[in-house]
KOLKE-733871 format. One record per residue (C-alpha): residue number from 0; x, y, z; chain. Coordinates in nm, 3 decimals. Each point is the difference from the previous one (the first is absolute). Layout:
<nodes>
[NUM [X Y Z] "A"]
...
</nodes>
This chain:
<nodes>
[0 [7.282 16.433 9.243] "A"]
[1 [-0.212 -0.283 0.143] "A"]
[2 [0.000 -0.031 0.378] "A"]
[3 [0.120 -0.336 0.132] "A"]
[4 [-0.249 -0.217 0.185] "A"]
[5 [0.070 -0.136 0.347] "A"]
[6 [0.071 -0.350 -0.135] "A"]
[7 [0.245 0.137 -0.257] "A"]
[8 [0.186 0.196 0.269] "A"]
[9 [0.031 -0.309 0.219] "A"]
[10 [0.123 -0.200 -0.301] "A"]
[11 [0.268 0.258 -0.082] "A"]
[12 [0.108 0.019 0.365] "A"]
[13 [0.027 -0.379 0.027] "A"]
[14 [0.190 -0.020 -0.329] "A"]
[15 [0.244 0.270 0.112] "A"]
[16 [0.048 -0.171 0.339] "A"]
[17 [0.071 -0.338 -0.160] "A"]
[18 [0.248 0.147 -0.248] "A"]
[19 [0.167 0.205 0.274] "A"]
[20 [0.045 -0.302 0.230] "A"]
[21 [0.124 -0.211 -0.292] "A"]
[22 [0.259 0.267 -0.085] "A"]
[23 [0.112 0.016 0.366] "A"]
[24 [0.048 -0.377 0.010] "A"]
[25 [0.187 -0.020 -0.330] "A"]
[26 [0.230 0.294 0.080] "A"]
[27 [0.050 -0.072 0.371] "A"]
[28 [0.375 -0.073 -0.025] "A"]
[29 [0.040 0.343 -0.156] "A"]
[30 [-0.250 0.194 0.209] "A"]
[31 [0.042 -0.124 0.358] "A"]
[32 [0.372 0.089 0.023] "A"]
[33 [-0.098 0.354 -0.102] "A"]
[34 [-0.275 0.009 0.264] "A"]
[35 [0.232 -0.135 0.271] "A"]
[36 [0.272 0.245 -0.104] "A"]
[37 [-0.246 0.289 0.034] "A"]
[38 [-0.101 -0.127 0.345] "A"]
[39 [0.361 -0.035 0.120] "A"]
[40 [0.089 0.338 -0.153] "A"]
[41 [-0.250 0.164 0.232] "A"]
[42 [0.171 -0.181 0.289] "A"]
[43 [0.348 0.121 -0.098] "A"]
[44 [-0.100 0.354 -0.095] "A"]
[45 [0.040 0.152 0.352] "A"]
[46 [0.355 -0.136 0.021] "A"]
[47 [0.084 0.116 -0.354] "A"]
[48 [-0.142 0.346 0.076] "A"]
[49 [0.201 0.026 0.325] "A"]
[50 [0.326 -0.098 -0.171] "A"]
[51 [-0.067 0.227 -0.295] "A"]
[52 [-0.122 0.312 0.184] "A"]
[53 [0.157 -0.014 0.346] "A"]
[54 [0.334 -0.164 -0.086] "A"]
[55 [0.019 0.169 -0.344] "A"]
[56 [0.073 -0.327 -0.184] "A"]
[57 [-0.049 -0.017 -0.377] "A"]
[58 [-0.332 -0.162 -0.081] "A"]
[59 [0.160 -0.300 -0.171] "A"]
[60 [0.224 -0.071 0.299] "A"]
[61 [-0.285 0.051 0.250] "A"]
[62 [-0.219 -0.253 -0.182] "A"]
[63 [0.280 -0.255 -0.035] "A"]
[64 [0.094 0.033 0.368] "A"]
[65 [-0.365 -0.043 0.103] "A"]
[66 [-0.046 -0.311 -0.213] "A"]
[67 [0.333 -0.141 0.125] "A"]
[68 [-0.099 0.057 0.365] "A"]
[69 [-0.334 -0.170 -0.058] "A"]
[70 [0.180 -0.304 -0.144] "A"]
[71 [0.239 -0.001 0.299] "A"]
[72 [-0.297 -0.007 0.239] "A"]
[73 [-0.164 -0.280 -0.201] "A"]
[74 [0.328 -0.193 -0.002] "A"]
[75 [0.038 0.016 0.380] "A"]
[76 [-0.364 -0.098 0.053] "A"]
[77 [0.034 -0.291 -0.244] "A"]
[78 [0.330 -0.110 0.159] "A"]
[79 [-0.150 0.007 0.348] "A"]
[80 [-0.303 -0.196 -0.118] "A"]
[81 [0.211 -0.255 -0.189] "A"]
[82 [0.215 -0.053 0.311] "A"]
[83 [-0.310 -0.081 0.203] "A"]
[84 [-0.122 -0.240 -0.268] "A"]
[85 [0.347 -0.165 -0.016] "A"]
[86 [-0.013 -0.061 0.375] "A"]
[87 [-0.338 -0.161 -0.043] "A"]
[88 [0.123 -0.221 -0.286] "A"]
[89 [0.311 -0.107 0.194] "A"]
[90 [-0.228 -0.125 0.278] "A"]
[91 [-0.214 -0.197 -0.245] "A"]
[92 [0.058 -0.347 0.161] "A"]
[93 [-0.141 0.127 0.331] "A"]
[94 [-0.292 0.167 -0.177] "A"]
[95 [-0.071 -0.321 -0.193] "A"]
[96 [0.004 -0.208 0.319] "A"]
[97 [-0.242 0.235 0.177] "A"]
[98 [-0.224 0.022 -0.307] "A"]
[99 [-0.021 -0.381 -0.026] "A"]
[100 [-0.087 -0.025 0.369] "A"]
[101 [-0.273 0.266 -0.036] "A"]
[102 [-0.135 -0.172 -0.312] "A"]
[103 [-0.021 -0.334 0.180] "A"]
[104 [-0.187 0.161 0.290] "A"]
[105 [-0.241 0.163 -0.246] "A"]
[106 [-0.055 -0.331 -0.181] "A"]
[107 [-0.081 -0.180 0.325] "A"]
[108 [-0.238 0.281 0.092] "A"]
[109 [-0.183 -0.043 -0.332] "A"]
[110 [-0.007 -0.378 0.051] "A"]
[111 [-0.156 0.038 0.345] "A"]
[112 [-0.249 0.274 -0.087] "A"]
[113 [-0.099 -0.074 -0.363] "A"]
[114 [0.093 -0.374 -0.007] "A"]
[115 [0.223 0.022 -0.308] "A"]
[116 [0.301 -0.225 0.049] "A"]
[117 [0.357 0.129 -0.027] "A"]
[118 [0.061 -0.237 -0.293] "A"]
[119 [-0.295 0.144 -0.193] "A"]
[120 [0.121 0.355 0.070] "A"]
[121 [0.350 -0.082 -0.124] "A"]
[122 [-0.137 -0.174 -0.309] "A"]
[123 [-0.213 0.304 -0.084] "A"]
[124 [0.296 0.232 0.058] "A"]
[125 [0.219 -0.209 -0.233] "A"]
[126 [-0.265 0.019 -0.274] "A"]
[127 [-0.017 0.379 0.029] "A"]
[128 [0.380 0.034 0.000] "A"]
[129 [0.023 -0.220 -0.313] "A"]
[130 [-0.256 0.216 -0.181] "A"]
[131 [0.184 0.315 0.104] "A"]
[132 [0.334 -0.135 -0.123] "A"]
[133 [-0.150 -0.099 -0.337] "A"]
[134 [-0.106 0.360 -0.066] "A"]
[135 [0.307 0.154 0.166] "A"]
[136 [0.205 -0.002 -0.323] "A"]
[137 [-0.252 0.206 -0.194] "A"]
[138 [-0.050 0.239 0.292] "A"]
[139 [0.376 0.052 0.043] "A"]
[140 [0.037 0.073 -0.371] "A"]
[141 [-0.270 0.268 0.012] "A"]
[142 [0.142 0.147 0.323] "A"]
[143 [0.352 0.010 -0.149] "A"]
[144 [-0.117 0.187 -0.309] "A"]
[145 [-0.199 0.248 0.207] "A"]
[146 [0.286 0.048 0.246] "A"]
[147 [0.240 0.077 -0.285] "A"]
[148 [-0.240 0.256 -0.143] "A"]
[149 [-0.049 0.154 0.346] "A"]
[150 [0.376 0.032 0.058] "A"]
[151 [0.046 0.167 -0.339] "A"]
[152 [-0.280 0.246 0.081] "A"]
[153 [0.135 0.077 0.349] "A"]
[154 [0.343 0.085 -0.143] "A"]
[155 [-0.164 0.282 -0.197] "A"]
[156 [-0.154 0.165 0.309] "A"]
[157 [0.316 0.193 0.112] "A"]
[158 [0.043 0.134 -0.356] "A"]
[159 [-0.361 0.117 -0.014] "A"]
[160 [0.034 0.154 0.348] "A"]
[161 [0.306 0.198 -0.103] "A"]
[162 [-0.169 0.160 -0.301] "A"]
[163 [-0.327 0.062 0.186] "A"]
[164 [0.184 0.186 0.275] "A"]
[165 [0.233 0.182 -0.239] "A"]
[166 [-0.279 0.133 -0.226] "A"]
[167 [-0.259 0.047 0.277] "A"]
[168 [-0.074 0.364 -0.088] "A"]
[169 [-0.062 -0.093 -0.363] "A"]
[170 [-0.262 -0.259 0.100] "A"]
[171 [-0.173 0.258 0.217] "A"]
[172 [0.015 0.273 -0.265] "A"]
[173 [-0.124 -0.245 -0.262] "A"]
[174 [-0.315 -0.070 0.202] "A"]
[175 [-0.052 0.372 0.065] "A"]
[176 [0.036 0.073 -0.373] "A"]
[177 [-0.264 -0.263 -0.081] "A"]
[178 [-0.248 0.161 0.241] "A"]
[179 [-0.204 0.302 -0.099] "A"]
[180 [0.105 0.334 0.145] "A"]
[181 [-0.325 0.015 0.195] "A"]
[182 [0.088 -0.334 0.165] "A"]
[183 [0.370 0.063 0.054] "A"]
[184 [-0.040 0.081 0.372] "A"]
[185 [-0.216 -0.310 0.056] "A"]
[186 [0.252 -0.216 -0.185] "A"]
[187 [0.288 0.141 0.204] "A"]
[188 [-0.188 -0.063 0.326] "A"]
[189 [-0.082 -0.355 -0.109] "A"]
[190 [0.364 -0.077 -0.079] "A"]
[191 [0.109 0.137 0.339] "A"]
[192 [-0.261 -0.213 0.180] "A"]
[193 [0.091 -0.311 -0.199] "A"]
[194 [0.370 0.049 0.072] "A"]
[195 [-0.064 0.049 0.373] "A"]
[196 [-0.237 -0.296 0.033] "A"]
[197 [0.217 -0.238 -0.203] "A"]
[198 [0.317 0.086 0.193] "A"]
[199 [-0.180 -0.024 0.334] "A"]
[200 [-0.154 -0.334 -0.097] "A"]
[201 [0.332 -0.161 -0.097] "A"]
[202 [0.189 0.133 0.303] "A"]
[203 [-0.292 -0.087 0.227] "A"]
[204 [-0.020 -0.358 -0.126] "A"]
[205 [0.375 -0.049 0.057] "A"]
[206 [-0.034 0.136 0.356] "A"]
[207 [-0.305 -0.221 0.059] "A"]
[208 [0.182 -0.312 -0.123] "A"]
[209 [0.299 0.083 0.224] "A"]
[210 [-0.226 0.040 0.305] "A"]
[211 [-0.174 -0.329 -0.078] "A"]
[212 [0.334 -0.180 -0.045] "A"]
[213 [0.115 0.120 0.344] "A"]
[214 [-0.334 -0.089 0.160] "A"]
[215 [-0.008 -0.346 -0.161] "A"]
[216 [0.358 -0.079 0.103] "A"]
[217 [-0.065 0.101 0.363] "A"]
[218 [-0.320 -0.206 0.019] "A"]
[219 [0.147 -0.311 -0.166] "A"]
[220 [0.304 0.022 0.230] "A"]
[221 [-0.220 0.029 0.309] "A"]
[222 [-0.206 -0.311 -0.088] "A"]
[223 [0.324 -0.190 -0.064] "A"]
[224 [-0.024 -0.066 -0.375] "A"]
[225 [0.336 -0.077 -0.161] "A"]
[226 [0.141 0.227 -0.273] "A"]
[227 [-0.240 0.272 0.110] "A"]
[228 [0.193 0.279 -0.175] "A"]
[229 [0.004 -0.167 -0.343] "A"]
[230 [-0.367 -0.098 0.028] "A"]
[231 [-0.093 0.353 0.115] "A"]
[232 [0.173 0.158 -0.302] "A"]
[233 [-0.162 -0.245 -0.244] "A"]
[234 [-0.336 0.074 0.161] "A"]
[235 [0.034 0.379 0.003] "A"]
[236 [0.112 0.023 -0.365] "A"]
[237 [-0.342 -0.124 -0.109] "A"]
[238 [-0.157 0.309 0.157] "A"]
[239 [0.113 0.198 -0.306] "A"]
[240 [-0.305 -0.160 -0.161] "A"]
[241 [-0.314 0.137 0.173] "A"]
[242 [-0.268 -0.231 0.148] "A"]
[243 [0.114 -0.319 -0.175] "A"]
[244 [0.354 0.051 0.120] "A"]
[245 [-0.120 0.009 0.360] "A"]
[246 [-0.201 -0.321 -0.047] "A"]
[247 [0.286 -0.185 -0.170] "A"]
[248 [0.256 0.128 0.249] "A"]
[249 [-0.186 -0.162 0.288] "A"]
[250 [0.032 -0.341 -0.164] "A"]
[251 [0.383 0.018 0.002] "A"]
[252 [0.059 -0.002 0.379] "A"]
[253 [-0.298 -0.232 0.044] "A"]
[254 [0.157 -0.255 -0.237] "A"]
[255 [0.341 0.030 0.166] "A"]
[256 [-0.158 -0.041 0.344] "A"]
[257 [-0.163 -0.327 -0.110] "A"]
[258 [0.338 -0.121 -0.129] "A"]
[259 [0.240 0.131 0.264] "A"]
[260 [-0.193 0.010 0.326] "A"]
[261 [-0.120 -0.295 0.207] "A"]
[262 [-0.219 0.231 0.210] "A"]
[263 [-0.361 -0.028 -0.130] "A"]
[264 [-0.087 0.346 0.141] "A"]
[265 [0.257 0.187 -0.213] "A"]
[266 [-0.216 -0.005 -0.322] "A"]
[267 [-0.295 0.125 0.208] "A"]
[268 [0.210 0.286 0.139] "A"]
[269 [0.110 0.088 -0.355] "A"]
[270 [-0.361 0.010 -0.125] "A"]
[271 [-0.106 0.230 0.285] "A"]
[272 [0.303 0.225 -0.047] "A"]
[273 [-0.053 0.041 -0.374] "A"]
[274 [-0.367 0.077 0.049] "A"]
[275 [0.096 0.272 0.250] "A"]
[276 [0.292 0.144 -0.201] "A"]
[277 [-0.213 0.009 -0.318] "A"]
[278 [-0.266 0.206 0.180] "A"]
[279 [0.266 0.237 0.137] "A"]
[280 [0.175 0.028 -0.338] "A"]
[281 [-0.313 0.073 -0.204] "A"]
[282 [-0.168 0.232 0.251] "A"]
[283 [0.291 0.184 0.165] "A"]
[284 [0.339 -0.044 -0.170] "A"]
[285 [-0.090 0.036 -0.368] "A"]
[286 [-0.248 0.291 0.039] "A"]
[287 [0.249 0.183 0.224] "A"]
[288 [0.319 -0.064 -0.198] "A"]
[289 [-0.132 0.001 -0.358] "A"]
[290 [-0.267 0.264 0.050] "A"]
[291 [-0.366 0.044 -0.085] "A"]
[292 [0.052 0.089 -0.367] "A"]
[293 [0.069 -0.365 -0.081] "A"]
[294 [-0.286 -0.120 0.221] "A"]
[295 [-0.177 -0.203 -0.266] "A"]
[296 [-0.320 -0.201 -0.009] "A"]
[297 [0.099 -0.352 0.116] "A"]
[298 [-0.225 -0.169 -0.259] "A"]
[299 [0.149 0.206 -0.284] "A"]
[300 [0.348 -0.073 0.136] "A"]
[301 [-0.058 -0.377 0.014] "A"]
[302 [-0.150 -0.006 -0.351] "A"]
[303 [0.289 0.212 -0.127] "A"]
[304 [0.259 -0.228 0.159] "A"]
[305 [-0.165 -0.309 -0.154] "A"]
[306 [-0.016 0.160 -0.345] "A"]
[307 [0.359 0.128 0.023] "A"]
[308 [0.124 -0.345 0.108] "A"]
[309 [-0.167 -0.158 -0.304] "A"]
[310 [0.143 0.262 -0.237] "A"]
[311 [0.351 0.071 0.137] "A"]
[312 [0.053 -0.247 0.285] "A"]
[313 [0.178 0.119 0.318] "A"]
[314 [0.124 0.319 -0.169] "A"]
[315 [-0.360 0.092 -0.077] "A"]
[316 [-0.105 -0.064 0.361] "A"]
[317 [0.267 0.244 0.119] "A"]
[318 [-0.081 0.268 -0.260] "A"]
[319 [-0.380 -0.010 0.019] "A"]
[320 [-0.055 0.177 0.336] "A"]
[321 [0.187 0.326 -0.082] "A"]
[322 [-0.160 -0.015 -0.346] "A"]
[323 [-0.351 -0.013 0.148] "A"]
[324 [0.106 0.278 0.239] "A"]
[325 [0.103 0.217 -0.296] "A"]
[326 [-0.329 -0.071 -0.182] "A"]
[327 [-0.190 0.089 0.319] "A"]
[328 [0.179 0.337 0.028] "A"]
[329 [-0.069 0.080 -0.366] "A"]
[330 [-0.368 -0.095 0.029] "A"]
[331 [-0.046 0.207 0.318] "A"]
[332 [0.140 0.314 -0.164] "A"]
[333 [-0.131 -0.019 -0.358] "A"]
[334 [-0.357 0.130 -0.046] "A"]
[335 [-0.237 -0.278 -0.102] "A"]
[336 [0.215 -0.281 0.142] "A"]
[337 [-0.076 0.063 0.370] "A"]
[338 [-0.237 -0.301 0.032] "A"]
[339 [0.281 -0.237 -0.108] "A"]
[340 [0.238 0.156 0.253] "A"]
[341 [-0.267 -0.044 0.266] "A"]
[342 [-0.040 -0.368 -0.097] "A"]
[343 [0.376 -0.067 0.012] "A"]
[344 [0.042 0.146 0.350] "A"]
[345 [-0.156 -0.036 0.342] "A"]
[346 [-0.104 0.247 0.266] "A"]
[347 [0.324 0.101 0.171] "A"]
[348 [-0.005 0.018 0.376] "A"]
[349 [0.255 0.172 0.224] "A"]
[350 [0.312 -0.209 0.036] "A"]
[351 [0.020 -0.223 0.304] "A"]
[352 [0.303 0.177 0.142] "A"]
[353 [-0.168 0.337 -0.054] "A"]
[354 [-0.306 -0.125 0.190] "A"]
[355 [0.214 -0.114 0.292] "A"]
[356 [0.185 0.333 0.002] "A"]
[357 [-0.332 0.185 0.005] "A"]
[358 [-0.127 -0.215 0.290] "A"]
[359 [0.314 0.061 0.207] "A"]
[360 [-0.017 0.374 -0.078] "A"]
[361 [-0.357 0.017 0.129] "A"]
[362 [0.094 -0.190 0.317] "A"]
[363 [0.291 0.238 0.057] "A"]
[364 [-0.225 0.305 -0.049] "A"]
[365 [-0.253 -0.145 0.244] "A"]
[366 [0.271 -0.059 0.264] "A"]
[367 [0.134 0.353 -0.049] "A"]
[368 [-0.351 0.145 0.044] "A"]
[369 [-0.051 -0.198 0.321] "A"]
[370 [0.339 0.115 0.133] "A"]
[371 [-0.080 0.362 -0.079] "A"]
[372 [-0.335 -0.028 0.183] "A"]
[373 [0.174 -0.145 0.305] "A"]
</nodes>
């Protein structure tokens, strides 16, 4: 058999990649509910296992109770959030009055600094609004169709979750049966690592988002921004999407501060706060809560998020990080794929909290030695 040349290999790889991406795009309404269901199944598995093993519930009942409890939690979170938004909407006349006053001040500032009259600014704004309204019909039609397809796909997620959790041993045994006997131990270890990392990632992200929501609400309350709780929740939710979510989330309170606050220093405070909280989140919170196994190369992560957003939208942006984490684990443990695992990760350093604990332990030992010498 003739050996393939380098150019032929590259051609086959590119052809496979193009066909694979095309298939992912065409079948996304079928595939991404399955991927999200698998992700959420890992999140619910500890609860299902506790109900099934410790409380001796039948598996079917344990799964149904777990899914029901998750929907109850989502319902209360959504109700709380909708109440905050309703309060904001009910106060719309006051918001509109303050926004108009801030806009006028901004227009006069532009007129004084850049010498563009208020009339010219308003004329330009009207032209842009007219153009936006002309294309709004087509945009709304596309959004409506996509939203309908998304709702239909989301309704399938609980069904997929139930069967994934109910037949979980069969999925595991199926993969073990596909592997050679010589690789059965490696395959079993890989599945254990993947399960641990995926569960820890999902739980860690939820904890991280909760911490950020509390931190945002406290900060926005302290600087006197109205509707701080609703804005904090809207801001923190974006942190489910790594990197881009943090960047987008900062724009939400910044925009509201320009609309709601007459204090020109409030937007500056918000910019400084989000720079600081982003540094803390990326360097302390996420590595500590999520763990080093999902400590991925930032460039690979950003490229993966962009590609996933193009292929599957927001669902893809949520799924891509644990997916890259799984690929990294497989590459690090399978002979011949170690270089790819090395490329996907970064050099892990001791966690920040562990460093602090080590520093305090050394100080304590030093004090004890000095006391003993005295």
